[in-house]
C-alpha positions as CSV (number, residue, x, y, z in Angstrom):
1,M,-0.1,-0.1,0.0
2,D,1.1,3.5,-0.7
3,E,2.7,5.0,2.3
4,K,0.9,8.4,1.7
5,I,-2.4,6.5,1.7
6,L,-1.5,5.0,5.0
7,A,-0.3,8.2,6.5
8,R,-3.7,10.0,5.5
9,V,-5.6,7.2,6.8
10,N,-3.8,7.6,10.4
11,E,-4.1,11.4,10.1
12,L,-8.1,10.8,9.5
13,K,-8.1,8.5,12.5
14,A,-6.6,10.9,14.8
15,E,-8.2,13.9,13.5
16,I,-11.8,12.1,13.8
17,E,-11.0,10.6,17.5
18,H,-9.8,14.4,18.5
19,H,-13.3,15.9,17.4
20,N,-15.0,13.0,19.2
21,Y,-13.3,13.9,22.3
22,A,-14.0,17.6,22.0
23,Y,-17.6,16.9,21.2
24,Y,-18.6,14.1,23.2
25,V,-16.2,14.2,26.5
26,M,-15.4,18.1,26.6
27,D,-18.8,19.0,25.2
28,N,-16.9,21.8,22.9
29,P,-17.3,21.0,19.2
30,E,-14.7,22.5,16.9
31,I,-16.1,21.7,13.8
32,D,-19.5,21.5,12.3
33,D,-21.5,18.1,11.6
34,Y,-21.1,18.4,7.8
35,S,-17.0,19.0,8.2
36,Y,-17.0,15.9,10.6
37,D,-19.1,13.8,8.1
38,M,-16.8,14.2,5.5
39,L,-14.1,13.4,7.1
40,M,-15.7,10.0,8.3
41,Q,-16.6,9.6,4.6
42,E,-13.2,10.1,3.6
43,L,-11.9,7.1,6.1
44,K,-14.9,5.0,5.0
45,G,-13.9,5.0,1.6
46,Y,-10.1,4.3,2.1
47,E,-11.2,1.3,4.5
48,E,-13.7,-0.2,1.8
49,K,-10.9,0.1,-0.9
50,Y,-8.4,-1.2,1.1
51,P,-9.5,-4.3,3.2
52,E,-6.1,-4.4,4.8
53,L,-6.7,-1.2,6.7
54,E,-9.4,-3.4,8.8
55,D,-9.3,-2.1,12.5
56,P,-11.6,-3.0,15.3
57,N,-10.6,0.2,16.9
58,S,-11.5,2.6,13.7
59,P,-13.8,5.4,14.2
60,T,-15.9,4.1,11.5
61,K,-16.8,1.3,13.9
62,R,-18.9,3.6,16.0
63,V,-21.6,2.9,14.0
64,G,-22.0,-0.9,14.7
65,G,-20.6,-3.9,13.3
66,Q,-22.1,-7.4,12.5
67,A,-24.9,-8.6,14.8
68,L,-23.8,-11.1,17.2
69,N,-25.5,-14.4,18.1
70,I,-24.6,-14.6,21.7
71,F,-22.3,-12.8,24.1
72,E,-19.5,-14.4,25.8
73,K,-19.1,-14.8,29.3
74,V,-16.2,-12.8,30.8
75,T,-14.6,-13.9,34.3
76,H,-13.5,-10.3,36.1
77,T,-10.2,-10.7,37.4
78,V,-10.8,-8.1,40.1
79,Q,-14.1,-8.2,41.4
80,M,-16.6,-5.4,40.3
81,G,-18.4,-5.5,43.6
82,S,-21.2,-3.2,45.2
83,L,-21.2,-0.4,47.9
84,Q,-23.3,-0.6,51.1
85,D,-26.1,1.6,50.9
86,V,-26.9,4.3,53.7
87,F,-30.0,6.4,53.7
88,S,-29.5,9.0,56.7
89,H,-27.1,11.9,57.5
90,E,-26.5,10.2,60.6
91,A,-25.3,6.9,58.6
92,V,-22.9,9.1,56.8
93,A,-21.4,10.6,59.8
94,E,-21.0,7.1,61.5
95,F,-19.3,6.0,58.4
96,V,-16.9,8.8,58.7
97,M,-16.4,8.3,62.6
98,K,-15.3,4.6,61.8
99,C,-13.0,5.6,59.1
100,R,-11.3,8.1,61.7
101,E,-10.9,5.5,64.3
102,T,-8.5,4.0,61.9
103,A,-6.7,7.3,60.4
104,P,-7.9,10.6,62.1
105,D,-6.9,12.8,59.2
106,V,-8.5,10.8,56.3
107,D,-10.0,12.5,53.3
108,F,-12.9,11.6,51.2
109,V,-14.0,12.1,47.5
110,V,-17.7,12.6,47.2
111,E,-19.4,12.1,43.6
112,P,-23.0,11.8,42.3
113,K,-23.7,8.2,42.0
114,I,-25.0,7.8,38.2
115,D,-28.1,5.7,37.5
116,G,-26.8,3.2,34.9
117,L,-25.2,0.0,34.1
118,S,-21.4,-0.7,35.4
119,V,-18.9,-2.0,32.8
120,S,-15.2,-2.8,32.5
121,L,-13.1,-1.7,29.8
122,E,-9.7,-3.1,29.3
123,Y,-6.8,-1.3,27.0
124,R,-3.4,-2.9,26.1
125,N,-0.7,-0.7,25.2
126,G,-3.2,2.1,25.0
127,E,-5.8,0.3,22.7
128,F,-9.3,-0.9,23.6
129,V,-9.6,-4.6,23.6
130,R,-12.4,-5.7,25.4
131,G,-15.6,-4.3,27.4
132,S,-18.1,-6.3,29.8
133,T,-20.9,-5.9,31.9
134,R,-20.9,-6.1,35.7
135,G,-22.8,-9.4,35.5
136,D,-22.9,-10.7,39.4
137,G,-19.7,-9.1,40.2
138,F,-17.6,-12.1,39.1
139,I,-18.9,-13.1,35.8
140,G,-20.1,-10.7,33.1
141,E,-20.9,-10.8,29.4
142,D,-18.6,-9.4,26.5
143,V,-20.2,-6.3,25.1
144,T,-17.5,-5.1,23.3
145,E,-18.9,-4.2,20.1
146,N,-21.5,-2.5,21.8
147,L,-19.5,-0.2,23.8
148,R,-17.2,0.9,20.8
149,T,-20.5,2.8,19.5
150,I,-20.4,4.8,22.5
151,R,-18.5,7.6,21.2
152,S,-17.2,9.3,24.6
153,I,-15.1,5.7,25.0
154,P,-11.6,6.3,23.8
155,L,-10.7,3.5,21.4
156,K,-7.1,4.9,21.7
157,L,-5.7,6.3,25.1
158,K,-4.1,9.3,25.1
159,K,-1.4,7.9,27.2
160,N,0.2,4.6,26.4
161,V,-0.2,2.5,29.2
162,P,1.0,-1.4,29.0
163,F,-2.2,-2.5,30.5
164,L,-5.4,-0.7,32.0
165,E,-8.9,-1.8,33.1
166,V,-11.2,1.0,34.3
167,R,-14.6,0.6,35.6
168,G,-17.5,3.0,34.2
169,E,-21.4,3.6,34.3
170,V,-23.0,3.5,31.0
171,Y,-26.2,5.5,31.1
172,M,-28.6,7.2,28.6
173,P,-28.9,11.0,28.5
174,L,-32.3,12.4,29.3
175,K,-32.7,13.5,26.0
176,S,-31.7,10.3,24.6
177,F,-34.2,8.7,26.8
178,E,-37.2,10.8,25.4
179,K,-36.1,10.2,21.9
180,V,-36.0,6.5,22.0
181,T,-39.3,6.1,24.2
182,E,-41.2,8.5,21.6
183,Q,-40.2,6.3,18.8
184,Q,-41.0,3.2,20.7
185,E,-44.5,4.5,21.4
186,L,-44.7,5.4,17.7
187,N,-43.7,1.9,16.8
188,D,-46.3,0.2,19.2
189,E,-43.7,-1.0,21.3
190,Q,-43.6,-1.1,25.1
191,P,-41.3,2.1,26.0
192,F,-38.8,1.8,28.4
193,K,-39.7,2.5,32.1
194,N,-36.6,4.9,33.0
195,P,-33.2,5.7,31.7
196,R,-31.4,3.0,33.6
197,N,-33.5,0.1,32.0
198,A,-33.2,1.7,28.8
199,A,-29.4,1.7,29.1
200,A,-29.3,-1.9,30.0
201,G,-31.5,-2.9,27.5
202,S,-29.6,-1.1,24.7
203,L,-26.2,-2.2,25.8
204,R,-27.6,-6.0,25.7
205,Q,-28.7,-5.6,22.0
206,K,-27.1,-8.4,19.8
207,D,-27.2,-6.0,16.9
208,P,-24.3,-3.4,17.7
209,K,-26.2,-0.9,14.9
210,I,-29.4,-0.6,17.3
211,A,-27.0,0.3,20.4
212,A,-25.2,2.9,18.1
213,K,-28.7,4.5,17.8
214,R,-29.6,4.8,21.4
215,G,-27.2,7.6,22.4
216,L,-25.5,5.9,25.1
217,D,-23.2,7.8,27.1
218,I,-20.5,6.7,29.9
219,F,-18.8,8.2,32.9
220,V,-15.6,6.3,34.0
221,F,-14.8,6.4,37.7
222,N,-12.5,3.9,38.9
223,I,-9.2,2.1,38.0
224,Q,-9.7,-1.9,38.6
225,Q,-6.0,-2.8,37.2
226,I,-3.3,-0.8,36.0
227,E,0.5,-1.7,34.8
228,G,3.5,0.7,34.4
229,V,1.9,3.8,36.4
230,E,1.9,4.2,40.3
231,L,-1.4,6.1,41.6
232,T,-1.5,6.6,45.3
233,S,-5.1,8.1,45.6
234,H,-8.7,8.1,44.1
235,K,-8.7,11.9,43.2
236,Q,-5.2,11.5,41.5
237,S,-6.6,8.3,39.6
238,L,-9.8,10.5,38.4
239,E,-7.1,13.3,37.3
240,F,-5.1,10.5,35.5
241,L,-8.2,9.0,33.7
242,A,-9.2,12.3,32.2
243,E,-5.7,12.7,31.1
244,C,-6.0,9.3,29.4
245,G,-9.1,10.6,27.4
246,F,-11.9,9.3,29.6
247,K,-15.0,11.2,30.2
248,V,-15.0,11.6,34.1
249,I,-17.6,13.5,36.1
250,K,-16.7,16.5,36.7
251,D,-18.8,17.1,39.9
252,Y,-16.5,15.2,42.5
253,K,-15.2,17.0,45.5
254,K,-12.5,16.0,48.3
255,L,-13.5,16.7,51.7
256,S,-12.8,15.7,55.2
257,S,-15.4,16.0,57.8
258,S,-18.9,15.0,58.0
259,D,-20.5,18.3,58.0
260,E,-18.6,19.2,54.6
261,I,-19.7,15.9,53.3
262,I,-23.6,16.2,54.2
263,D,-23.6,19.9,53.0
264,R,-22.1,18.5,49.5
265,I,-25.0,15.7,49.6
266,E,-27.5,18.3,50.2
267,Y,-26.0,20.4,47.3
268,I,-26.0,17.6,44.8
269,G,-29.5,16.8,45.8
270,N,-30.9,20.1,45.3
271,E,-29.1,20.3,42.0
272,R,-30.2,16.8,40.4
273,S,-32.7,18.2,38.2
274,R,-29.9,20.3,36.3
275,F,-28.1,17.2,35.1
276,S,-28.5,15.9,32.0
277,F,-28.8,12.2,33.4
278,D,-30.2,10.4,36.2
279,I,-28.7,10.2,39.4
280,D,-29.7,8.3,42.2
281,G,-27.5,9.2,45.3
282,V,-23.9,10.4,46.3
283,V,-21.0,7.9,46.8
284,I,-18.5,9.1,49.5
285,K,-15.2,6.9,49.1
286,V,-11.9,7.3,51.4
287,D,-9.4,9.0,49.1
288,N,-6.0,7.2,49.9
289,F,-5.5,3.9,48.4
290,S,-3.2,2.6,51.2
291,L,-5.7,3.5,53.9
292,R,-8.4,1.7,52.1
293,N,-6.2,-1.5,52.1
294,R,-6.0,-0.9,56.2
295,L,-9.8,-0.5,56.2
296,G,-10.5,-3.6,54.2
297,A,-13.9,-5.1,53.1
298,T,-16.5,-7.3,54.3
299,S,-17.4,-10.6,52.4
300,K,-19.9,-8.1,50.3
301,V,-18.8,-4.7,50.5
302,P,-15.8,-2.5,51.1
303,K,-15.4,-0.7,54.6
304,W,-13.9,2.4,52.8
305,A,-16.9,3.6,50.8
306,V,-20.7,4.1,51.1
307,A,-23.5,4.9,48.6
308,Y,-25.9,7.6,50.1
309,K,-29.3,6.9,48.4
310,F,-31.5,10.0,47.8
311,P,-35.2,9.5,49.2
312,P,-37.9,9.8,46.7
313,E,-38.4,13.2,45.6
314,E,-41.8,14.8,46.4
315,K,-43.4,17.8,45.1
316,E,-46.6,19.5,45.3
317,T,-48.9,20.1,42.3
318,V,-52.6,20.6,41.4
319,L,-55.0,18.0,40.4
320,R,-57.0,19.0,37.2
321,E,-58.8,15.8,36.4
322,I,-59.6,12.1,37.2
323,E,-59.5,10.1,34.2
324,V,-61.6,6.9,34.1
325,N,-60.1,4.1,31.9
326,V,-61.2,0.7,31.2
327,G,-58.8,-2.2,31.1
328,R,-58.9,-5.6,29.1
329,T,-60.2,-7.4,32.0
330,G,-63.1,-4.6,32.7
331,A,-61.2,-3.1,35.6
332,I,-62.2,0.7,35.8
333,T,-59.0,2.5,36.9
334,P,-58.9,6.2,37.9
335,V,-55.9,8.2,37.1
336,A,-55.0,11.6,38.2
337,V,-54.1,14.2,35.9
338,F,-52.3,17.1,37.5
339,D,-50.1,20.1,36.4
340,S,-46.6,18.5,35.3
341,V,-43.7,18.3,37.7
342,L,-40.2,17.1,37.4
343,L,-39.5,14.1,39.3
344,A,-36.4,12.2,39.1
345,G,-35.4,14.0,36.0
346,T,-38.3,13.3,33.9
347,S,-41.9,15.4,33.3
348,V,-44.6,13.6,35.4
349,S,-48.3,14.6,34.8
350,R,-50.3,11.4,35.7
351,A,-50.6,8.7,38.0
352,V,-52.8,5.8,38.8
353,L,-55.2,6.4,41.8
354,H,-56.1,2.6,42.0
355,N,-59.7,2.4,43.1
356,Q,-62.3,4.0,45.3
357,E,-60.8,3.1,48.5
358,F,-57.7,4.4,47.8
359,I,-59.5,7.8,46.9
360,T,-61.5,7.9,50.0
361,E,-58.7,7.0,52.2
362,K,-56.7,9.9,51.0
363,D,-59.7,12.1,50.6
364,I,-58.6,13.2,47.0
365,R,-60.8,15.8,45.5
366,L,-60.8,17.6,42.0
367,G,-58.9,21.0,42.5
368,D,-56.7,19.5,45.6
369,T,-53.0,20.4,46.0
370,I,-51.8,16.9,46.0
371,L,-48.0,15.5,47.0
372,V,-46.7,13.1,44.2
373,R,-43.3,11.2,44.0
374,K,-42.1,8.2,41.8
375,A,-42.1,5.0,43.6
376,G,-38.8,3.4,43.4
377,E,-37.8,6.4,41.2
378,I,-40.1,4.7,38.4
379,I,-43.9,4.8,39.0
380,P,-45.5,8.1,39.6
381,E,-47.9,7.9,42.7
382,V,-50.1,10.4,44.7
383,I,-49.1,10.1,48.3
384,K,-51.7,12.6,49.8
385,S,-54.0,15.6,49.4
386,V,-52.2,18.5,50.9
387,S,-55.2,21.0,50.9
388,H,-58.7,20.9,49.1
389,A,-59.8,23.8,46.9
390,E,-62.4,26.1,48.0
391,G,-66.0,24.4,47.7
392,S,-64.9,20.8,46.6
393,Q,-66.5,17.7,47.0
394,P,-65.5,14.1,47.5
395,Y,-65.0,12.1,44.5
396,Y,-66.6,9.1,43.3
397,L,-66.1,6.8,40.6
398,P,-69.1,6.6,38.0
399,E,-71.7,4.0,38.5
400,F,-71.5,2.8,35.0
401,C,-68.9,1.9,32.5
402,P,-67.8,5.2,30.9
403,V,-67.3,3.7,27.4
404,C,-70.2,1.5,27.2
405,G,-72.8,2.4,29.7
406,T,-73.3,-0.8,31.6
407,K,-73.7,-0.7,35.3
408,A,-70.5,-1.3,37.1
409,V,-70.1,-4.1,39.5
410,R,-67.6,-4.8,42.6
411,N,-66.6,-8.5,43.6
412,E,-66.7,-9.2,47.1
413,D,-63.0,-10.3,47.3
414,E,-61.5,-7.2,45.5
415,A,-61.4,-3.6,45.7
416,A,-61.7,-2.9,41.7
417,L,-64.7,-1.4,39.9
418,R,-65.4,-3.7,36.9
419,C,-67.7,-3.4,33.5
420,P,-69.2,-6.8,33.2
421,N,-69.9,-6.3,29.8
422,V,-67.4,-8.8,27.6
423,D,-68.4,-6.5,24.3
424,C,-67.4,-3.4,25.9
425,P,-65.2,-1.5,23.4
426,A,-62.7,-0.5,25.4
427,Q,-62.1,-4.3,26.7
428,L,-62.2,-5.4,23.2
429,I,-59.5,-2.7,22.1
430,R,-57.1,-4.0,24.9
431,N,-58.1,-7.7,24.6
432,V,-56.9,-7.8,20.8
433,I,-53.9,-5.9,21.7
434,H,-52.8,-8.5,24.2
435,F,-53.8,-11.2,22.2
436,A,-51.4,-9.8,19.4
437,S,-48.7,-9.0,21.7
438,K,-45.2,-10.6,21.4
439,G,-45.7,-13.0,24.5
440,A,-49.1,-14.0,23.2
441,M,-49.8,-14.6,19.7
442,N,-47.2,-12.7,18.2
443,I,-49.1,-11.0,15.3
444,D,-46.3,-9.1,13.4
445,G,-47.9,-5.4,12.3
446,L,-50.9,-5.8,14.6
447,G,-50.3,-3.0,16.9
448,P,-52.9,-0.7,19.0
449,A,-53.3,2.0,15.9
450,I,-54.2,-0.8,13.6
451,V,-56.6,-2.7,16.3
452,T,-58.7,0.6,17.0
453,Q,-59.3,0.7,13.1
454,L,-60.3,-2.5,12.7
455,I,-62.9,-2.1,15.8
456,G,-63.9,1.3,14.8
457,S,-64.6,0.0,10.9
458,R,-66.5,-3.1,12.7
459,L,-64.3,-5.5,10.7
460,I,-63.9,-7.4,13.9
461,S,-65.7,-7.6,17.2
462,S,-63.7,-10.6,18.9
463,V,-60.1,-11.9,18.4
464,A,-61.7,-14.9,16.6
465,D,-62.8,-12.5,13.7
466,L,-59.1,-11.6,12.9
467,Y,-58.7,-15.1,11.5
468,E,-61.5,-14.3,9.0
469,L,-60.1,-11.2,7.8
470,K,-59.2,-11.1,3.9
471,A,-56.7,-8.7,2.7
472,E,-59.2,-6.5,0.5
473,Q,-61.2,-5.8,3.5
474,L,-58.0,-3.8,4.9
475,L,-57.5,-1.9,2.2
476,S,-60.1,0.5,3.0
477,L,-58.2,1.3,6.3
478,D,-55.6,4.1,6.5
479,K,-52.0,3.3,5.6
480,F,-53.0,0.0,3.9
481,A,-51.8,-0.9,0.5
482,K,-52.2,-4.5,-1.1
483,K,-48.6,-5.7,0.1
484,S,-49.2,-4.3,4.0
485,A,-52.6,-6.0,3.9
486,E,-51.3,-9.4,2.6
487,N,-48.4,-9.0,5.1
488,L,-50.8,-8.9,7.8
489,V,-53.4,-11.4,6.9
490,N,-50.4,-13.9,6.4
491,A,-49.1,-13.1,10.0
492,I,-52.3,-13.7,11.6
493,E,-52.7,-17.1,9.5
494,K,-49.0,-17.9,10.8
495,S,-50.1,-17.4,14.3
496,K,-52.6,-20.4,14.0
497,G,-49.4,-22.6,14.5
498,N,-48.3,-21.1,18.0
499,S,-48.0,-23.6,21.0
500,L,-50.9,-23.9,22.9
501,E,-49.6,-22.0,25.8
502,R,-49.4,-18.9,24.0
503,V,-53.1,-19.6,22.8
504,I,-54.0,-19.8,26.7
505,F,-51.8,-16.6,27.5
506,A,-53.4,-14.6,24.7
507,L,-56.9,-15.3,25.7
508,G,-56.4,-13.2,29.0
509,I,-57.6,-15.3,31.9
510,R,-57.1,-13.2,34.9
511,N,-53.8,-13.9,36.8
512,V,-52.7,-16.4,34.3
513,G,-49.4,-15.1,32.8
514,Q,-47.0,-16.6,30.4
515,S,-45.2,-19.2,32.9
516,A,-48.7,-20.3,34.1
517,A,-50.2,-20.9,30.9
518,K,-47.1,-23.5,30.1
519,L,-47.7,-25.2,33.5
520,L,-51.5,-25.6,32.6
521,C,-50.5,-27.0,29.1
522,E,-47.7,-29.3,30.5
523,K,-50.2,-30.7,33.1
524,F,-53.3,-31.4,30.6
525,G,-52.0,-31.4,27.1
526,S,-54.9,-29.9,25.4
527,I,-57.6,-27.3,25.5
528,D,-60.3,-29.6,26.1
529,A,-58.6,-31.3,28.9
530,I,-57.9,-27.7,30.4
531,M,-61.8,-26.8,30.0
532,N,-62.8,-30.1,31.9
533,A,-60.4,-29.7,34.8
534,S,-61.8,-28.8,38.2
535,A,-60.1,-26.3,40.5
536,E,-58.9,-29.0,43.0
537,E,-56.8,-30.8,39.9
538,I,-55.6,-27.4,38.8
539,S,-54.3,-26.5,42.4
540,E,-52.2,-29.4,42.1
541,I,-49.7,-27.6,39.8
542,D,-46.9,-26.1,41.9
543,G,-47.2,-22.6,41.6
544,F,-51.1,-22.6,41.2
545,G,-53.2,-21.3,44.2
546,D,-56.8,-21.1,44.8
547,V,-57.4,-18.0,43.2
548,M,-55.7,-18.7,39.9
549,S,-57.2,-22.3,39.8
550,E,-60.7,-20.5,40.3
551,N,-60.0,-18.1,37.7
552,V,-59.2,-20.6,35.1
553,V,-62.3,-22.6,35.9
554,K,-64.5,-19.7,36.0
555,A,-63.2,-18.5,32.8
556,F,-64.1,-21.8,30.9
557,S,-67.6,-22.1,32.5
558,E,-68.4,-18.6,30.9
559,E,-70.6,-19.5,27.6
560,H,-69.0,-16.6,25.6
561,F,-65.4,-17.8,26.6
562,V,-66.0,-21.6,25.4
563,H,-67.8,-20.2,22.2
564,L,-64.8,-18.3,21.6
565,V,-62.5,-21.3,22.0
566,N,-64.5,-23.3,20.0
567,R,-64.8,-20.8,16.9
568,M,-61.0,-20.1,17.1
569,R,-60.3,-24.0,16.7
570,A,-62.9,-24.3,13.8
571,L,-60.6,-21.6,12.2
572,G,-57.5,-23.7,12.4
573,V,-55.9,-22.5,15.6
574,K,-53.8,-25.2,17.3
575,M,-55.5,-26.5,20.7
576,E,-53.0,-29.2,21.6
577,Y,-49.9,-28.7,23.7
578,Q,-46.6,-30.1,22.2
579,A,-43.7,-30.0,24.5
580,S,-40.6,-28.3,23.6
581,E,-37.4,-30.7,23.5
582,K,-35.4,-30.9,26.7
583,A,-31.6,-30.9,26.7
584,D,-31.7,-33.6,29.4
585,G,-33.7,-34.0,32.7
586,R,-31.4,-32.4,35.3
587,F,-34.1,-30.2,36.7
588,E,-36.8,-32.8,36.3
589,G,-39.3,-32.3,39.1
590,M,-37.8,-28.8,40.1
591,T,-39.4,-25.6,40.5
592,F,-37.8,-22.0,40.0
593,C,-39.2,-19.0,41.1
594,L,-37.7,-15.7,39.6
595,T,-37.4,-12.4,41.5
596,G,-35.6,-9.3,40.6
597,T,-33.5,-8.3,37.8
598,L,-30.9,-10.5,36.6
599,P,-27.5,-9.1,35.9
600,T,-27.2,-10.5,32.0
601,M,-30.2,-12.5,31.2
602,T,-33.8,-11.4,30.7
603,R,-36.5,-13.3,32.8
604,D,-37.8,-14.9,29.8
605,E,-34.2,-16.2,28.8
606,A,-33.8,-17.6,32.3
607,K,-37.4,-19.4,32.3
608,A,-36.7,-20.9,29.0
609,L,-33.2,-22.1,30.3
610,I,-34.8,-23.8,33.1
611,V,-37.6,-25.5,31.0
612,K,-35.3,-26.7,28.5
613,Y,-33.3,-28.8,31.5
614,G,-36.8,-29.9,32.5
615,G,-37.6,-27.7,35.3
616,K,-40.6,-25.5,36.0
617,A,-40.7,-21.9,36.4
618,V,-43.6,-20.8,39.0
619,S,-44.6,-17.1,39.8
620,S,-45.2,-17.5,43.6
621,V,-42.8,-18.7,46.5
622,S,-44.0,-21.9,48.5
623,K,-42.5,-24.7,50.7
624,K,-42.5,-26.9,47.4
625,T,-40.0,-24.5,45.6
626,T,-36.9,-25.9,44.9
627,Y,-34.6,-22.9,44.1
628,V,-35.4,-18.9,44.2
629,L,-33.5,-17.2,41.4
630,A,-32.5,-13.8,42.6
631,G,-31.3,-10.8,40.9
632,E,-31.1,-7.3,41.7
633,D,-34.0,-5.3,43.4
634,A,-35.4,-8.5,44.4
635,G,-38.4,-8.1,46.7
636,S,-40.9,-9.7,48.8
637,K,-40.5,-13.0,47.0
638,L,-36.9,-13.2,48.4
639,T,-37.7,-12.0,51.8
640,K,-40.4,-15.2,51.7
641,A,-37.7,-17.5,50.3
642,Q,-35.4,-16.5,53.2
643,E,-38.3,-16.9,55.9
644,L,-39.0,-20.5,54.5
645,G,-35.1,-21.3,54.3
646,L,-35.0,-22.2,50.6
647,N,-32.4,-22.3,48.5
648,I,-31.6,-19.2,47.1
649,I,-29.2,-18.9,44.0
650,S,-27.8,-16.3,41.5
651,E,-27.8,-16.0,37.6
652,A,-24.1,-17.3,38.0
653,D,-25.3,-20.3,39.8
654,L,-28.2,-21.1,37.4
655,L,-25.3,-21.2,34.4
656,E,-23.2,-23.1,36.4
657,M,-25.8,-25.7,36.9
658,T,-26.5,-25.8,33.2
659,S,-23.0,-26.2,32.0
660,G,-21.5,-29.1,30.8
661,S,-23.2,-32.5,30.8
662,Q,-25.4,-34.0,33.8
663,N,-22.9,-36.2,35.0
664,G,-20.2,-33.2,34.7
665,Q,-18.0,-34.6,32.1
């Protein structure tokens, strides 16, 4: 290759990475977008013309490479542990006092706690070679290709270090989160609940091109391993990381006393809304590395650091309206509509009021000044009514369904008010949307907008009507051409061959989710056997309580429900269960209950793995449960498992249990 071409290619790479650093790390762009694009196009041209220029760390890889089939496991040489959480100023002062018992003149570094996903980045001779998720702290997943798409991650360091492993927090900026969720809603997809979930979901995309479009970013905050450089303190290491070209959070401070630290916590808490990213607390770390070694660690957390977690942010606003919605099971749900407030970094103007009991207990009235917050930093909720508007009256839910006008009913065993009309349009829309969803019949192209059109034009009045639709009927609807109409009809036809557990779940029996539907099918084998089963027979299934069993029997005792099933059968929908092939029977007779967020797998992936080896995934914990698979933020199920003395395992344990053959060879 001509040396001039090679020199130009290297020059282009250096220039593009310089502009990436200026724009994405320093927030100080030096050229306009067009000029940047021209540099990138020139480099791409050379790389396409000369295959020998292939370089995994080329700036052109920022847009994502080939899709991956699987993420390889990565064993962390240095554990990626977690910190002890504290929730009060008193606990912070106690932590400082304990550190002073070892070293009276100890200093601390205080920095915002980014609400994202921890990753490891490894560099050899200054070149980025591997990136992985935290996982369970010991084993993570190789997500190198997805991490290359984050433009603030240097692919080549500004300093040539023999080996460096750093830890950082991948996050989704609030502006990126708004764009992504807006697009998801337009595509009739379930939007991410919060920026943290969005970041985690994006980083685990098997197609790096998708990750590249999500606008992820990162702050690097720790050195895990380093060769060739001696560092003695955390503040010094942050300064060194910045010199290497990493994006380091700028709001860290070196402080000494408890009062200074608490003042800083209060300052960051008051200023958190100005950040362009979510923070959920403040991290306080001993600065001196040798002192950290003297302080040591427990089996779970270091003794030289704590994470102060902010309490849920609460704000007052005015209740303008109570919207009454009807769900797919007929539940009539009141929703508070109030003046928009900023909570945990996002704008909030609605919150569910649950039922009449909730409204009456808190005496919530139209025009009230109310106090709202985000439960768990995710779900908006009304805490209480602060004051009533002059002349206000107690609020009562309507006696009749707001959609179809049928008199609402309330069962003795529940607080919810329901519309009993199975032909209620509101229920029908939601039933069809659920029926077509990915976890149910998975009918591609049948989103909420199309469902609304089909019902509004009276082309369907039940899910069974879908199977009688003709392509020419769809041509009268908005945005349908011959090809799109044929595609939808073909997708509906394809769904006839779905496994029976999908059909059961799609029918929307109360409290019967995907796992329960599969257990029903495994026990009884066909729709007829399920329809004829008694509540006692169904309750023999591990994971089925009396309520779930009664719900199944009640559903199949309703004339319209039986008619619907028989009509679907007559139209060709599969009603027999065919068990999936099992790898071996090592989990035969075992039941697993999942709780919390797993580090590298979705719950569906974990359930599929359990079923593959002959086990059962159940939705509730009982004495019969063999294992409880617990992830991050595990809740009451984990507490109950501990009380019952059950075997609690991690994702890493599950993977270990399924690695190799049954006899270990």
